N, C-alpha and C positions, 0 to 999 in steps of 0.2 A: 536351695543350697543350705545345708546345715553347718553350723559352727560348733565344732567340738571344742570343749574346754581345754585350754593348754595347761591348766594346772593339774587336773585329775585325769585328763585324756579319756574320760568316760562320758561325762555329761554333755548336754547341749546348752549352748549359750542362748538366752532369750533376752531381747532388749527390753529394758524397763525405764521408767522415768520417775524421778523423785524431785523434790524441791529443796534447795539449800538457801538459807538466808544469810546474806553477807551485809556488812555495814560499808557504805561508801559515801563519803562526804556528808555524813549525818543522816543518810537515808538508809533504811533497811530494805534491801532488794531481795525479793523472793524469786530466785532463779531456777527455772526448770533445767535439770541435768539428766542426760541420758547415759546409760551404762548397760553392761551385760551381766546377767545373773545365771550361774550354772545350776541346772536342775538336779545335779548329782551331789557335788561337794559344797553347794550353797555359797560359793565365792562370788564376789562382785568385782568386776574389772571393766575397763573401758578400752575399746578399740581405738586405733589412731583416728578414725573418722569421728567417733563419739567425742574424743578429746577436742578435736577441732571444732565440732559443732558446739560443745559446751563453752569453749573459749569465745567463739563468735557471738553466742547468746549473751555471755557476760559482758563483752565489749559493747554490744548494742545497748544493753541496759545501762551501762555506765555512761555511754554517749547520750542517752535519754536524760539522765540526771544532769549532765553538763548543760544540755540545751535548756532544761527547766531552770537551772541556776542562772544562766545568762539572760533568759527571758525575764526572770524575776528582777534581776539587777537592772535591766533596761527599763522595766516598768516603774522603777523607783526613781529614775533620773528625771 
């Protein structure tokens, strides 16, 4: 199944992955983000499924930081 670009209505959307660094509670998180790139108009966009996957990845990374913080706090008690 091909995905036609909804912006130019000519190109094909190809899934790509890049990393975005965000700061969370003093930690720099390098989060892999998925999106679609049009081979015709060069636009980047995200499908609903990609947005959901990116959100889940971000939430999992934040949960990992929280676990690390709680373990560090418990170790100092």
